[in-house]
C-alpha positions in Angstrom: 0.5 16.5 3.2 0.5 14.0 0.3 0.7 11.1 2.6 -2.1 12.4 4.9 -4.3 13.2 2.0 -3.8 9.8 0.3 -4.2 7.9 3.6 -7.5 9.7 4.3 -8.8 8.9 0.8 -7.7 5.3 1.0 -9.2 4.6 4.4 -12.4 6.5 3.6 -13.1 5.2 0.0 -10.9 2.1 -0.7 -10.9 0.3 2.6 -14.7 -0.4 2.8 -15.0 -1.2 -0.9 -11.9 -3.0 -2.0 -13.1 -6.5 -1.2 -16.4 -6.0 -3.1 -14.6 -4.6 -6.1 -12.3 -7.6 -6.1 -15.1 -10.1 -5.7 -17.2 -8.5 -8.5 -14.2 -7.6 -10.7 -15.5 -4.1 -10.8 -13.5 -1.1 -12.0 -13.9 1.6 -9.3 -15.0 4.5 -11.5 -16.2 6.6 -8.6 -13.0 6.1 -6.6 -10.9 7.1 -9.6 -12.9 10.2 -10.1 -12.5 11.1 -6.4 -8.8 10.5 -6.8 -8.8 13.0 -9.7 -10.6 15.6 -7.6 -7.9 15.2 -5.0 -5.3 15.8 -7.6 -3.9 12.3 -7.6 -4.2 11.8 -11.4 -2.1 14.8 -12.2 0.4 14.5 -9.4 3.4 14.8 -11.6 1.8 16.9 -14.4 3.3 20.4 -14.6 1.1 23.1 -12.9 0.6 25.0 -16.2 -1.3 21.9 -17.5 -3.5 21.5 -14.5 -1.3 19.2 -12.4 0.3 19.4 -9.1 3.8 19.6 -10.5 5.3 17.2 -8.0 7.8 14.4 -8.4 8.3 10.7 -8.3 8.9 10.7 -4.5 5.5 12.2 -3.9 4.0 9.6 -6.3 5.5 6.6 -4.5 4.3 8.0 -1.1 0.8 8.3 -2.6 1.0 4.8 -4.2 2.0 3.1 -0.9 -1.1 4.5 0.8 -3.5 3.6 -2.0 -2.1 0.1 -2.5 -2.2 -0.6 1.3 -6.0 -1.0 0.8 -6.6 -1.6 -3.0 -3.9 -2.7 -5.4 -6.4 -2.6 -8.3 -6.9 1.1 -7.8 -3.2 1.5 -7.1 -2.0 0.1 -10.5 -4.5 2.3 -12.3 -3.0 5.4 -10.7 0.5 4.2 -11.2 0.1 3.5 -14.9 -1.8 6.8 -15.5 0.8 8.9 -13.8 4.1 7.2 -14.8 3.4 5.5 -18.2 0.9 8.0 -19.7 1.4 11.5 -18.2 5.1 10.9 -17.9 6.1 10.5 -21.5 3.7 13.2 -22.7 5.2 15.7 -20.2 8.8 14.8 -21.0 8.7 14.0 -24.7 5.5 15.5 -26.0 5.2 18.7 -28.1 3.7 21.9 -26.6 0.5 21.1 -28.6 0.3 17.6 -27.2 0.9 18.8 -23.6 -1.8 21.5 -24.0 -4.4 19.1 -25.5 -3.9 16.0 -23.4 -2.4 16.7 -20.0 -5.2 18.9 -18.6 -7.7 16.2 -19.5 -5.5 13.5 -17.9 -4.9 15.5 -14.8 -8.6 16.2 -14.3 -9.6 12.6 -14.8 -11.6 13.4 -17.9 -9.5 10.7 -19.6 -7.7 7.8 -17.9 -4.6 6.6 -19.7 -3.5 3.1 -20.8 0.0 2.0 -22.0 0.0 -0.3 -25.1 3.4 -2.0 -25.5 3.0 -5.7 -24.8 1.7 -8.1 -27.5 0.9 -11.8 -27.5 4.4 -12.7 -28.7 6.3 -9.7 -27.2 6.4 -9.5 -23.5 9.9 -9.2 -22.0 11.3 -8.9 -25.5 9.5 -5.6 -26.2 11.5 -4.8 -29.3 9.9 -7.7 -31.1 6.4 -6.0 -31.3 4.6 -6.5 -34.6 1.9 -3.8 -34.5 2.5 -1.8 -37.6 2.3 1.9 -38.2 2.0 2.5 -42.0 2.7 5.9 -43.4 -0.2 7.6 -45.0 -1.0 11.2 -46.1 -1.0 13.4 -43.0 -0.2 10.6 -40.5 -0.1 6.9 -39.8 -2.4 3.9 -39.7 -1.9 1.4 -36.8 -2.7 -2.3 -37.2 -2.2 -5.0 -34.6 -3.1 -6.4 -31.2 -1.9 -5.4 -27.8 -2.2 -7.7 -24.8 -2.6 -7.3 -21.0 -3.5 -3.6 -21.2 -4.1 -2.2 -17.8 -7.3 -0.1 -17.8 -7.8 -0.9 -21.4 -11.7 -1.2 -21.3 -12.0 2.0 -19.3 -9.3 4.2 -20.7 -9.8 7.4 -22.7 -6.3 7.8 -24.1 -3.8 5.2 -25.2 0.0 5.5 -25.6 0.7 3.0 -28.3 4.1 1.6 -29.6 4.2 0.4 -33.2 6.8 -0.5 -35.9 7.3 2.4 -38.3 10.0 0.8 -40.4 9.9 -3.0 -40.8 13.3 -3.0 -42.4 14.9 -0.7 -39.9 17.4 -1.5 -37.1 15.7 -3.4 -34.2 14.8 -0.9 -31.5 15.3 2.1 -33.7 12.2 1.4 -35.9 9.4 1.9 -33.3 7.2 5.0 -32.9 5.1 6.2 -30.0 1.5 7.3 -30.8 -1.3 8.9 -28.9 -4.7 7.4 -29.7 -8.0 8.5 -28.1 -10.5 5.8 -27.2 -13.0 7.1 -29.7 -10.7 6.6 -32.7 -12.2 4.6 -35.6 -10.9 1.1 -35.8 -9.9 0.8 -32.1 -11.8 -1.9 -30.2 -11.6 -3.7 -26.8 -10.7 -7.4 -27.3 -10.7 -10.2 -24.7 -11.1 -9.0 -21.2 -8.9 -10.9 -18.8 -10.1 -12.7 -15.7 -7.2 -12.4 -13.3 -6.0 -14.0 -10.1 -5.5 -10.6 -8.4 -5.8 -6.8 -8.8 -9.3 -7.6 -10.0 -10.5 -4.0 -9.5 -8.1 -3.1 -12.3 -9.6 -3.8 -15.8 -7.2 -5.6 -18.2 -7.9 -6.5 -21.8 -6.6 -6.9 -25.3 -6.7 -3.8 -27.5 -7.2 -4.3 -31.2 -6.1 -1.7 -33.8 -7.5 -2.0 -37.3 -6.0 0.7 -39.5 -6.5 3.3 -36.8 -5.5 6.7 -38.2 -3.1 8.8 -36.1 -2.3 12.3 -37.3 1.3 13.5 -37.3 0.4 15.8 -34.5 -0.1 12.8 -32.2 3.3 11.2 -32.7 5.5 11.7 -29.6 9.0 12.6 -30.7 10.0 11.3 -34.1 8.9 8.0 -35.6 12.1 6.1 -34.6 12.2 7.2 -30.9 9.5 5.0 -29.5 11.6 2.2 -28.1 13.8 4.7 -26.3 10.7 6.4 -24.9 9.2 3.1 -23.8 12.4 2.0 -21.9 12.9 5.3 -20.2 9.2 5.4 -19.2 9.4 1.9 -17.8 11.9 3.1 -15.2 9.1 5.3 -13.7 6.7 2.4 -14.1 9.0 0.0 -12.2 9.3 2.5 -9.4 5.5 2.7 -9.2 5.0 -1.0 -9.1 7.7 -1.3 -6.4 5.7 1.2 -4.4 2.7 -1.0 -5.0 4.6 -3.9 -3.5 5.5 -1.8 -0.5 1.8 -1.0 0.0 0.7 -4.6 -0.2 3.6 -5.6 2.1 2.5 -3.1 4.7 -1.0 -4.4 4.6 0.3 -7.9 5.2 2.4 -6.8 8.2 -0.3 -4.6 9.8 -3.0 -7.2 9.5 -0.7 -10.0 10.8 0.4 -8.0 13.8 -3.2 -7.3 14.7 -4.2 -11.0 14.3 -1.1 -12.2 16.2 -2.0 -10.1 19.2 -5.7 -11.2 19.1 -5.5 -14.9 18.3 -4.7 -17.1 21.4 -3.4 -20.7 21.5 -2.0 -22.6 24.4 -3.0 -19.8 26.8 -1.3 -16.9 25.1 -1.4 -14.8 21.9 0.3 -16.5 19.0 2.6 -13.4 18.5 4.3 -14.5 21.7 5.6 -17.7 20.0 9.0 -17.3 18.4 7.9 -18.9 15.1 5.3 -16.2 14.6 7.3 -13.3 16.2 10.3 -13.9 13.9 8.1 -13.9 10.8 6.8 -10.5 11.9 10.3 -9.2 12.6 11.5 -10.3 9.2 8.4 -8.8 7.5 9.0 -5.4 9.2 12.7 -5.3 8.4 12.1 -6.2 4.7 9.4 -3.6 4.4 11.7 -0.9 5.6 14.4 -2.0 3.2 11.9 -2.1 0.3 10.6 1.4 1.1 14.1 2.9 1.3 15.0 1.3 -2.1 11.9 2.7 -3.6 12.4 6.2 -2.2 16.1 6.2 -3.4 15.1 5.3 -6.9 12.4 8.0 -6.9 14.7 10.6 -5.5 17.3 9.8 -8.2 14.7 10.2 -10.9 13.5 13.5 -9.4 17.2 14.8 -9.4 17.5 13.9 -13.1 20.1 11.2 -12.3 20.4 7.8 -13.9 17.9 5.5 -12.1 17.5 2.4 -14.3 19.6 0.2 -12.0 18.0 1.7 -8.8 14.5 1.2 -10.2 15.3 -2.4 -11.1 16.7 -3.0 -7.6 13.7 -1.4 -6.0 11.3 -3.5 -8.0 13.2 -6.7 -7.6 13.5 -6.5 -3.8 10.1 -5.0 -3.1 8.2 -7.5 -5.2 10.0 -10.5 -3.8 9.7 -9.3 -0.2 6.0 -8.5 -0.8 5.3 -12.0 -2.0 7.1 -13.6 1.0 5.2 -11.3 3.3 1.9 -12.3 1.8 2.8 -15.9 2.1 3.7 -15.5 5.8 0.6 -13.4 6.4 -1.6 -16.2 5.3 0.4 -18.7 7.4 0.1 -16.5 10.5 -3.6 -16.4 10.0 -3.7 -20.2 9.6 -7.0 -21.6 8.2 -8.6 -18.2 8.6 -6.1 -16.8 6.2 -7.2 -19.2 3.5 -10.7 -17.8 3.6 -12.2 -14.6 2.3 -13.2 -13.6 5.8 -9.8 -12.0 6.2 -8.1 -9.6 3.7 -4.8 -11.5 3.6 -6.2 -13.9 1.1 -6.7 -11.0 -1.3 -3.2 -9.5 -0.5 -1.7 -12.9 -1.4 -3.4 -12.9 -4.8 -2.6 -9.3 -5.4 1.1 -9.6 -4.5 1.8 -12.2 -7.2 1.6 -9.8 -10.1 4.3 -7.5 -8.7 6.9 -10.0 -9.8 5.5 -10.2 -13.3 4.5 -6.9 -14.8 6.7 -3.8 -15.6 9.5 -6.3 -16.2 9.5 -9.8 -14.6 11.9 -10.6 -11.7 14.4 -12.2 -14.0 14.4 -9.1 -16.3 15.2 -6.9 -13.3 18.2 -9.2 -12.5 19.3 -8.9 -16.1 19.1 -5.1 -16.0 21.0 -4.9 -12.7 23.7 -7.4 -13.8 24.3 -5.5 -17.1 24.9 -2.3 -15.2 27.4 -4.1 -13.0 29.2 -5.9 -15.8 29.1 -3.1 -18.3 
């Protein structure tokens, strides 16, 4: 039912508009609201807070369908469900869940995840944004970079240093900041190679007050929350890679059957046919890895290694599929007349965000070596 509903939404709303949103770098506000009306923004939110109460496996099935047509919309839904709703539902207080989750599930607020900084990407523990203790709460000061949905978000999950002298990784807090908070402004908006329907920007915090009631967990748990949350985020981005990969395969099969050279369709030539065979096989492998990681997470089992494997394999396979899709389309694939040009640009980010490819290898190897 989730797959059918998501596919219908994607083909009706995303398919005819994705190229325009990409060209105009336009955030698809109406499509996101429609997704909320379909329950896609509260998919994993417990039912008592207005969500569907479903799991990670349902989420990745949804995300594959959405990303098959628009990766910009796909990453917005992935971040909102995994990196925003996820930590609030798991680590938030009863009051935080009651105040924020119904708004997030209904699409009244879209969430954004604020961890990365100009000097802190893969080394997330080196963030410098400060949270200074004041009467009744904290004041946040610093700059966050590459924030997905930053300009369009209504609620930010922000990680900041609460104890500059504390042990690295045990001195970070997790804070909930509404968009209307005094001192919070949108910085530089990024012009990106791909996922251009997703808005990305700096977020600047200038002594933004956060009451104690909006600290998730205690003031030293933030880094633990961030890392655990990223497992879900990586599964979501792996599902995005599966969706883009599927788009590359389906469009390439269609073109290979229609395009003729030397008196027959190009799909009848071994050079093209074998590319398609490899694309299809790698797609199935990626999907199974993603579903395995999601199922482990739903079962409450350790999934860090499985999430890293899913993202590593799916993102690399997706990029190769996008390269081959352009090659199969030949000169036409290098133009905006065909969608594979957009898939090629969108695919590249899957090896970068939510932990770059080399970070996934580091995570996997540490689990193997102990």
